[in-house]
C-alpha positions in Angstrom: 9.6 23.9 14.1 13.3 25.1 14.3 15.7 23.0 12.2 18.5 21.9 14.2 21.2 20.4 11.9 23.8 19.8 14.8 21.6 17.4 16.5 22.9 13.7 16.7 20.0 12.2 15.3 19.9 14.5 12.4 23.6 13.8 11.7 22.8 10.1 11.5 19.8 10.9 9.2 22.1 12.8 6.8 24.6 9.8 6.7 21.7 7.4 6.0 20.7 9.5 3.1 23.8 10.0 1.5 25.3 6.6 2.0 23.3 4.9 -0.8 24.5 7.5 -3.6 28.1 6.8 -2.4 27.8 3.0 -2.3 26.0 2.5 -5.6 28.4 5.2 -7.4 31.2 3.0 -6.3 29.7 -0.1 -7.3 29.2 1.3 -10.7 32.8 1.7 -11.2 32.7 5.3 -10.2 29.7 5.9 -12.5 31.6 4.6 -15.6 29.0 1.7 -15.7 25.3 2.5 -16.4 22.6 1.7 -13.7 20.2 -0.9 -15.2 16.8 0.5 -14.4 13.6 1.7 -16.2 14.5 3.2 -19.5 18.1 3.2 -18.8 18.8 3.1 -22.5 17.4 6.3 -23.1 20.5 8.1 -21.8 22.5 7.0 -24.8 19.6 6.8 -27.3 18.2 10.3 -26.7 19.5 12.5 -23.9 23.2 12.3 -24.2 23.1 13.1 -27.9 20.7 15.7 -27.4 23.1 17.3 -24.8 26.1 17.1 -27.2 23.9 18.5 -30.0 23.0 21.5 -28.1 26.6 22.1 -26.9 27.6 22.1 -30.5 24.9 24.6 -31.5 25.6 26.9 -28.5 24.6 29.6 -28.3 22.4 29.5 -31.3 20.4 26.4 -30.2 17.3 25.5 -32.0 14.3 24.1 -29.9 11.9 23.5 -32.7 12.7 19.7 -32.6 15.3 17.6 -30.9 15.8 13.9 -29.7 13.8 14.0 -26.6 10.1 14.2 -25.5 10.8 16.5 -22.8 11.0 20.3 -22.4 14.8 21.3 -22.9 16.0 22.7 -19.6 17.9 19.4 -18.6 19.9 19.4 -21.8 20.6 23.0 -21.9 21.8 22.9 -18.4 24.1 19.7 -19.0 25.4 21.3 -22.2 26.5 24.2 -20.1 27.8 21.8 -17.5 29.6 19.8 -19.9 31.6 22.8 -21.3 32.8 23.1 -17.5 33.5 19.4 -16.5 33.7 17.7 -20.0 31.2 15.6 -21.8 32.2 12.2 -20.7 29.2 10.1 -19.4 30.6 9.6 -16.0 31.1 13.2 -15.2 27.6 14.3 -16.4 26.3 11.3 -14.4 28.0 12.6 -11.4 26.4 16.0 -11.9 22.9 14.3 -11.8 23.8 12.4 -8.7 24.3 15.8 -7.0 21.1 17.0 -8.3 19.2 14.1 -7.0 20.8 14.2 -3.6 19.7 17.9 -3.7 16.0 16.8 -4.4 16.2 14.4 -1.4 17.5 17.3 0.9 14.4 19.5 -0.2 12.1 16.3 0.5 13.7 16.1 3.9 13.2 19.7 4.7 9.8 19.8 3.4 8.8 17.2 6.2 11.2 18.5 8.8 10.5 22.2 8.5 7.2 22.9 6.7 5.4 19.8 8.3 7.3 20.0 11.7 8.1 16.0 11.7 10.8 14.8 13.8 14.4 13.9 12.4 13.3 10.1 12.7 10.0 10.5 10.7 11.5 13.0 8.3 14.5 10.7 7.5 12.5 7.5 7.2 10.2 9.3 4.6 13.2 10.7 2.8 14.7 7.2 2.7 11.4 6.0 1.1 11.7 8.6 -1.6 15.4 8.1 -2.3 15.0 4.3 -2.6 12.0 4.4 -4.9 12.5 2.4 -8.0 11.4 5.4 -10.0 13.9 7.8 -8.4 17.0 6.1 -7.2 18.2 4.2 -10.3 17.6 7.4 -12.4 20.0 9.3 -10.2 23.0 7.5 -11.8 22.0 8.2 -15.6 21.5 11.0 -17.9 17.6 11.0 -17.4 15.4 14.2 -17.0 13.4 12.9 -14.1 15.2 13.9 -11.0 16.0 17.5 -12.1 12.3 18.1 -12.5 11.7 16.3 -9.1 14.1 19.0 -7.6 12.0 21.9 -9.0 8.8 20.2 -8.2 9.7 19.6 -4.6 10.9 23.3 -4.3 7.4 24.4 -6.0 5.6 22.6 -3.5 7.7 23.8 -0.4 7.1 27.4 -1.5 3.3 26.8 -2.0 3.2 25.5 1.6 5.3 28.5 2.8 2.9 30.7 0.6 -0.2 29.4 2.3 1.5 29.9 5.7 2.8 33.3 5.5 1.0 34.7 2.3 3.8 36.9 1.4 4.6 37.8 -2.1 8.2 36.6 -2.0 7.2 33.1 -1.3 4.5 33.2 -4.2 7.3 34.5 -6.5 9.5 31.9 -5.5 6.9 29.1 -6.1 6.2 30.5 -9.6 9.8 30.6 -10.4 10.3 27.0 -9.3 7.1 26.1 -11.2 8.4 27.6 -14.5 11.7 25.8 -14.1 9.9 22.5 -13.6 7.7 22.9 -16.6 10.7 23.7 -18.7 12.4 20.5 -17.4 9.4 18.3 -17.8 6.1 19.4 -19.4 4.3 16.5 -17.4 4.8 18.8 -14.3 1.9 21.0 -15.7 -0.3 19.7 -12.6 1.9 21.9 -10.4 0.0 24.8 -12.5 -3.1 23.3 -11.6 -2.3 23.4 -8.0 -1.1 27.0 -8.2 -4.6 27.8 -10.0 -6.6 26.5 -7.1 -4.2 28.3 -4.7 -4.7 31.7 -6.5 -8.6 31.3 -5.5 -7.7 30.9 -1.8 -7.1 34.2 0.1 -3.7 35.4 1.1 -4.0 38.7 2.8 -0.4 40.0 2.1 -0.6 39.3 -1.7 -3.2 40.5 -3.9 -4.9 37.9 -6.1 -4.2 39.8 -9.3 -0.5 39.9 -8.5 -0.7 36.2 -7.9 -2.5 35.3 -11.2 0.0 37.5 -13.2 3.0 35.6 -11.7 1.4 32.4 -12.4 0.7 33.2 -15.9 4.3 34.3 -16.3 5.5 31.1 -14.9 3.4 29.0 -17.5 4.2 31.3 -20.5 7.6 29.7 -21.6 5.8 26.3 -21.7 3.0 27.9 -23.8 5.6 29.2 -26.2 7.2 25.8 -26.7 3.7 24.2 -27.2 3.1 26.8 -29.9 6.6 26.4 -31.4 6.0 22.5 -31.6 2.4 22.5 -32.5 1.8 20.0 -29.7 2.8 19.1 -26.1 6.0 17.4 -27.1 8.6 18.0 -29.8 7.3 16.9 -33.3 9.4 13.8 -33.5 7.7 12.4 -30.5 4.1 13.6 -30.8 2.8 10.4 -32.4 4.1 8.1 -29.5 3.7 10.4 -26.5 0.5 12.4 -27.1 -3.0 10.8 -26.2 -5.2 10.6 -29.2 -7.6 12.7 -27.2 -7.4 14.8 -24.0 -9.4 12.3 -22.1 -7.3 9.1 -21.5 -9.2 7.5 -18.8 -6.8 4.7 -18.6 -4.5 7.2 -16.7 -7.4 8.0 -14.1 -7.6 4.1 -13.4 -3.9 3.6 -13.1 -3.9 6.5 -10.6 -6.6 5.1 -8.6 -4.6 1.6 -8.6 -1.7 3.3 -7.2 -3.9 5.1 -4.4 -5.2 1.5 -3.6 -1.7 0.4 -3.1 -0.2 3.3 -1.2 -2.9 4.7 1.1 -3.1 1.5 3.2 0.6 1.5 3.5 1.5 5.1 4.1 -1.7 6.1 6.0 -2.1 2.8 7.9 -3.4 4.1 11.0 -5.8 6.3 9.4 -7.3 3.6 7.3 -7.6 1.1 10.0 -9.8 3.7 11.9 -11.7 4.3 8.8 -12.4 0.6 8.4 -14.0 0.4 11.8 -16.5 3.1 10.7 -17.4 2.5 7.0 -20.3 4.4 5.9 -22.4 4.8 2.8 -19.8 7.0 1.0 -17.1 4.4 1.4 -19.5 1.6 -0.1 -20.5 3.9 -3.0 -17.0 4.5 -3.8 -16.2 0.8 -3.9 -19.1 0.3 -6.2 -17.9 3.0 -8.3 -14.5 1.5 -8.7 -16.2 -1.7 -9.9 -18.4 0.0 -12.2 -15.3 1.9 -13.6 -13.7 -1.6 -14.5 -16.8 -2.8 -16.1 -17.2 0.1 -18.2 -13.4 0.7 -19.0 -11.4 -2.4 -18.6 -7.7 -1.7 -17.7 -6.0 -4.0 -20.1 -2.2 -3.8 -20.4 -0.7 -2.3 -23.6 2.6 -3.5 -24.9 4.0 0.2 -24.1 2.8 0.1 -20.5 5.8 -0.4 -18.3 6.5 -0.6 -14.5 6.2 -3.1 -11.8 2.4 -2.9 -11.5 2.0 -3.5 -15.1 4.5 -6.6 -15.1 2.6 -8.2 -12.1 -0.8 -7.6 -13.7 0.4 -9.4 -16.9 1.4 -12.5 -15.2 -2.0 -12.6 -12.9 -5.2 -13.9 -14.3 -7.7 -11.6 -16.1 -11.5 -11.1 -15.6 -13.6 -9.1 -18.0 -10.6 -7.8 -19.6 -8.9 -6.4 -16.5 -6.1 -8.3 -14.5 -7.2 -9.3 -11.1 -4.5 -6.7 -9.7 -6.8 -3.9 -11.0 -9.8 -5.6 -9.7 -8.2 -5.4 -6.1 -6.3 -2.1 -6.4 -8.8 0.3 -8.4 -11.9 -0.2 -6.1 -9.6 0.0 -2.9 -8.2 3.2 -4.6 -11.7 4.6 -4.9 -12.4 4.0 -1.2 -8.8 5.3 -0.4 -9.6 8.7 -2.5 -13.0 9.1 -0.4 -10.9 8.8 2.7 -8.5 11.3 1.7 -10.9 13.8 0.6 -13.1 13.5 3.7 -10.2 13.6 6.1 -8.5 16.7 4.8 -10.1 18.0 1.6 -8.2 21.3 1.8 -4.9 19.9 2.0 -2.3 20.4 -0.6 -2.0 16.6 -1.3 -5.6 16.5 -2.3 -5.4 19.4 -4.4 -2.4 18.2 -6.2 -3.7 14.6 -6.5 -6.8 16.0 -8.5 -4.6 18.3 -10.4 -2.4 15.5 -11.3 -5.3 13.0 -12.4 -6.7 15.5 -14.6 -3.5 16.6 -16.4 -2.0 13.1 -16.7 -5.1 12.2 -18.9 -3.3 14.1 -21.9 -0.5 11.5 -22.0 -0.7 8.3 -24.2 1.9 6.6 -22.2 1.2 5.0 -18.7 4.7 4.3 -17.6 4.7 3.9 -13.9 7.4 6.1 -13.4 5.2 9.0 -14.7 2.9 8.2 -11.5 5.2 6.8 -8.9 6.4 8.3 -6.4 3.9 11.2 -7.3 1.2 9.5 -5.8 2.9 8.5 -2.5 3.9 12.2 -2.2 0.3 13.2 -2.5 -0.9 10.7 0.2 1.8 11.9 2.5 1.0 15.6 1.9 -2.5 14.9 3.4 -0.9 14.4 6.8 -1.6 16.7 9.5 1.5 19.0 10.1 3.5 17.9 13.4 2.0 14.4 13.2 5.0 12.0 13.4 4.8 8.4 12.0 3.7 5.9 14.3 5.5 2.9 15.2 3.5 0.9 12.7 3.7 3.4 10.0 7.6 3.7 10.3 7.9 -0.1 10.3 5.8 -0.3 7.0 7.7 2.5 5.4 10.9 0.6 6.4 9.7 -2.6 5.0 8.9 -0.8 1.6 12.5 0.4 1.6 13.8 -3.0 1.9 11.6 -4.0 -0.7 12.9 -1.4 -3.1 16.5 -2.4 -2.4 15.6 -6.1 -3.4 14.0 -4.9 -6.4 16.9 -2.7 -7.7 19.2 -5.8 -7.0 17.2 -8.1 -9.3 18.8 -7.1 -12.6 22.1 -7.8 -11.1 21.3 -11.1 -9.3 22.9 -13.2 -12.1 26.3 -11.3 -12.2 
């Protein structure tokens, strides 16, 4: 579908998407005050000092160890930006606001152009992403997440284009963005798993050997860093961040819980239709979710953080798991069955399995590591050209309102 930036509806969408950034930036005294959100103190504890350290070392920067658990592209980029605009926090925060808005633009264009949705549907989905508690607040801080989101969305966009036209240029663009995403946050490795699956699919205009070679080159810089560190994160952070084994099944359980939350909300019409014709596979998946909780209770650890974890701690427990997870994980198993049966070849399903597989390598289950990735995967299972129905649009707008209220809570007493 042709992108018409001059349409009146689209102009309204752009105003709706840029207004929250301007409003909040002004409310934070033009970014002189920090946004109070998840891990907001990491800005001054880790990332700003690392940026200053790398700027001081420039150009002979040591990557063997530094004060961050993530790969170094964010800090290198902001060390360079700081030399241009200055290293005051409010100036660097402004740069991150621009990067965050760019990520929202890519998200919008993904639904508007690649999936052919109307401006209204694409705009509402973009507002949902923008206002997520695990994206919006981070936009006004020196945190690495949203630069990684920008490269992640560009990678997915290019994957969609490559599947559509099969051209080498599209695959090259996807691999370049993938490499940048991995150099920003190594947790984006699930994108490499998506690329590996897509390599196995035929693309007439691009030889498979060429695609494999480009994918290997995209992953090579991260492989070098892992070799340099002797682990998945810099040495100073390995004890806290790496799982004691490569099979942290709690990560799978938490992914299923988020599926159980978001699939009924973001695929409401599909879920209601499926509930009218539940079959043996749905019932088996429900039983599988219950067996999972009996075998591997999802107890909350002190390090676990995020809305679901906080709600689960205040709810009663049964056999070692909060009732929140007794509701969400079986529902998530049924939701997973629905998504696979509905469109198992979709990029969303491929990305979901890649994400669940690679997330088991992490020892920390912060909700921001899973959300809004899981909602993105759910949305990527939609059929191209299928706009949001009235009920789906109402639900997404209610979620946006809930996100605003939740972001306001830390400020309610001031």
